[in-house]
C-alpha positions as CSV (number, residue, x, y, z in Angstrom):
1,M,7.3,-162.6,-41.8
2,Q,6.1,-162.9,-38.0
3,Q,5.0,-159.3,-37.8
4,S,2.7,-160.0,-41.1
5,F,1.6,-162.5,-39.3
6,D,0.6,-160.9,-36.3
7,T,-1.2,-157.9,-37.9
8,L,-3.2,-160.3,-40.0
9,I,-4.3,-162.4,-36.4
10,N,-4.2,-159.5,-34.5
11,S,-6.9,-157.6,-36.6
12,F,-8.7,-160.4,-37.1
13,I,-9.3,-161.0,-33.5
14,E,-10.2,-157.0,-33.1
15,S,-12.6,-156.9,-35.9
16,K,-13.5,-160.5,-37.1
17,V,-11.6,-159.6,-40.6
18,G,-7.6,-159.9,-40.5
19,I,-6.2,-157.8,-43.1
20,S,-2.1,-157.4,-43.5
21,E,-0.8,-155.2,-46.2
22,N,2.5,-157.1,-46.9
23,F,1.9,-160.7,-46.4
24,L,3.7,-161.3,-49.3
25,S,6.5,-160.2,-50.5
26,I,6.3,-157.8,-53.6
27,Q,8.5,-159.9,-55.8
28,L,6.5,-163.3,-54.6
29,A,3.2,-161.2,-55.3
30,N,4.8,-160.4,-59.0
31,D,5.7,-163.5,-59.5
32,L,2.5,-165.0,-58.7
33,K,0.9,-162.7,-60.9
34,E,2.6,-163.0,-63.7
35,N,2.3,-166.9,-63.3
36,L,-1.5,-166.1,-63.1
37,L,-1.3,-164.3,-66.5
38,H,0.6,-167.2,-67.9
39,L,-1.8,-169.6,-67.3
40,Y,-4.9,-167.1,-68.0
41,S,-3.4,-166.6,-71.7
42,E,-2.7,-170.3,-72.2
43,K,-6.5,-170.8,-71.4
44,S,-5.4,-172.9,-68.5
45,M,-7.9,-171.1,-66.0
46,L,-12.0,-172.8,-65.9
47,A,-14.9,-171.0,-65.1
48,A,-15.6,-171.1,-61.4
49,G,-18.8,-172.4,-59.9
50,T,-20.8,-172.2,-56.8
51,G,-20.7,-175.3,-54.2
52,N,-18.7,-178.1,-53.9
53,Q,-17.8,-181.6,-56.1
54,Q,-21.3,-183.1,-55.2
55,L,-23.6,-179.8,-55.6
56,V,-21.5,-177.5,-58.3
57,A,-23.3,-174.9,-60.4
58,H,-22.1,-172.5,-63.1
59,D,-23.9,-169.3,-63.4
60,K,-22.2,-166.2,-64.4
61,A,-25.2,-164.1,-63.1
62,V,-23.7,-165.6,-59.7
63,R,-20.3,-165.7,-60.3
64,G,-18.4,-164.7,-63.2
65,D,-14.7,-165.4,-62.5
66,V,-12.0,-168.3,-63.7
67,I,-9.8,-170.0,-61.7
68,Y,-6.6,-172.7,-61.5
69,W,-5.9,-174.7,-58.5
70,L,-2.5,-174.5,-57.0
71,D,-1.1,-177.9,-56.4
72,K,2.1,-179.0,-54.9
73,Q,2.1,-181.8,-57.7
74,H,2.8,-178.6,-60.4
75,N,6.1,-178.3,-58.6
76,N,6.1,-174.7,-59.8
77,A,8.8,-172.5,-58.2
78,H,6.6,-169.5,-57.5
79,E,3.5,-172.0,-56.0
80,N,6.1,-173.6,-54.0
81,A,7.1,-170.4,-52.5
82,F,3.4,-169.5,-51.7
83,F,3.0,-172.7,-50.1
84,A,6.0,-172.6,-47.9
85,V,4.6,-168.8,-46.7
86,M,1.2,-170.6,-45.9
87,D,3.0,-173.2,-44.2
88,E,4.8,-171.2,-41.7
89,F,1.4,-168.9,-41.1
90,I,-0.4,-172.3,-40.3
91,L,2.0,-173.5,-38.1
92,Y,2.4,-169.8,-36.0
93,L,-1.5,-169.9,-36.1
94,N,-1.8,-173.1,-34.5
95,R,1.0,-172.6,-32.1
96,S,-0.8,-168.7,-31.0
97,C,-4.6,-169.6,-31.6
98,Y,-4.9,-173.0,-31.2
99,T,-7.1,-173.0,-34.2
100,G,-6.2,-177.2,-35.3
101,I,-5.6,-176.3,-39.0
102,T,-4.7,-179.6,-40.7
103,G,-4.7,-178.2,-44.2
104,Y,-5.6,-175.9,-47.2
105,E,-6.7,-175.3,-50.6
106,F,-6.1,-172.1,-52.8
107,H,-6.6,-171.3,-56.6
108,Y,-5.7,-168.7,-58.9
109,T,-9.0,-165.9,-59.2
110,L,-9.0,-163.8,-62.5
111,Y,-12.0,-161.7,-62.5
112,E,-12.2,-160.1,-66.2
113,A,-14.0,-156.8,-66.7
114,G,-17.4,-156.4,-66.1
115,S,-17.8,-159.8,-63.8
116,F,-18.4,-159.8,-60.2
117,Y,-19.4,-162.9,-57.4
118,K,-22.7,-162.1,-55.5
119,K,-23.2,-162.2,-51.5
120,H,-22.3,-165.8,-50.5
121,L,-20.8,-167.8,-47.4
122,D,-17.6,-169.8,-47.9
123,Q,-18.7,-172.9,-45.9
124,F,-20.8,-175.7,-47.5
125,R,-24.2,-176.5,-46.3
126,N,-22.6,-180.2,-46.5
127,N,-19.1,-180.1,-45.5
128,D,-17.8,-177.8,-42.5
129,S,-14.3,-178.5,-43.0
130,R,-13.6,-175.2,-44.3
131,Q,-12.7,-172.5,-41.2
132,F,-10.8,-169.5,-42.5
133,S,-11.0,-167.9,-45.8
134,M,-7.8,-166.1,-47.3
135,I,-7.8,-163.9,-50.5
136,I,-4.0,-162.7,-51.3
137,Y,-4.4,-159.8,-54.0
138,L,-2.2,-159.7,-56.7
139,N,-3.3,-156.3,-58.2
140,T,-0.8,-153.5,-58.6
141,D,-1.7,-149.9,-59.2
142,W,-5.4,-150.8,-58.0
143,I,-7.5,-147.4,-57.3
144,P,-11.4,-147.3,-56.3
145,D,-12.6,-146.3,-59.5
146,D,-11.4,-150.0,-61.3
147,G,-14.2,-151.4,-58.8
148,G,-14.0,-155.1,-57.8
149,Q,-14.0,-154.4,-54.1
150,L,-14.4,-157.1,-51.5
151,S,-17.6,-156.2,-49.5
152,I,-18.0,-158.3,-46.5
153,Y,-21.2,-158.2,-44.6
154,H,-20.8,-158.2,-40.5
155,T,-23.2,-159.9,-38.2
156,S,-23.5,-156.4,-36.7
157,G,-25.2,-154.9,-39.8
158,D,-22.2,-153.0,-40.8
159,E,-20.4,-153.4,-44.2
160,Q,-16.9,-153.2,-45.1
161,H,-15.5,-152.5,-48.4
162,I,-11.6,-153.8,-48.8
163,N,-9.9,-152.7,-51.9
164,P,-8.2,-155.5,-53.5
165,S,-4.4,-154.1,-54.0
166,S,-1.2,-156.3,-54.5
167,G,0.2,-157.8,-51.4
168,K,-3.1,-157.4,-49.2
169,T,-4.4,-160.4,-47.5
170,V,-7.6,-160.7,-45.9
171,F,-8.8,-163.3,-43.4
172,F,-11.9,-164.2,-42.0
173,K,-14.0,-167.0,-40.6
174,S,-15.5,-169.1,-43.3
175,S,-18.8,-169.6,-41.8
176,E,-19.4,-166.4,-40.3
177,L,-19.5,-163.6,-42.9
178,E,-21.3,-163.3,-46.0
179,H,-19.3,-161.4,-48.5
180,E,-19.3,-160.5,-52.2
181,V,-16.7,-159.2,-55.1
182,L,-18.5,-156.0,-56.4
183,L,-18.2,-155.5,-60.0
184,T,-14.9,-154.9,-61.4
185,N,-14.0,-152.4,-64.1
186,K,-10.8,-154.1,-64.9
187,P,-9.3,-157.5,-64.8
188,R,-8.4,-157.9,-61.0
189,M,-6.2,-161.1,-59.9
190,S,-6.0,-163.1,-56.7
191,I,-5.3,-165.9,-54.8
192,T,-7.8,-167.5,-52.9
193,G,-8.4,-170.4,-50.4
194,W,-9.4,-171.9,-47.2
195,L,-7.2,-173.2,-44.3
196,K,-8.9,-176.8,-43.1
197,R,-9.4,-179.1,-40.5
């Protein structure tokens, strides 16, 4: 596990976007995907908005995903296993990089075919508690023609496209890098969240 943590942190230090191909085990990624699909089939996932609770807006021309917030109170075995990984990662991140992270929030995300999320920053104008963004992908056998790439706009002007393949985790500063989810041609699943202080 420490090796995948180091890969994520070191690639972040080198290029402002950390990427680890195997942050979650194959088994845990599959279990989380099955849980997401069950929640989707039960219609438990709701349309996502932009902004926070004080300033939320719903506009499918900007953002077309559905979400379900993870919560330790659900006492779901797969969510708890995910939280255990995140707790270990935050301890390691704080110890090695002195980031001062004190909490996190994560939700399941599903983009139906034909949906997208326009360019945006992850930090709210009226709340700067989100320090790092993390996306953990749950899509098996994803190919470039499926679309749905994460497009990150670096301050240098470079644009980076990341394929959302299963087990891959992306990590970057919430306040720095604008990004978007390109049009997806089939259902695209992830766990998306933020490390906070």
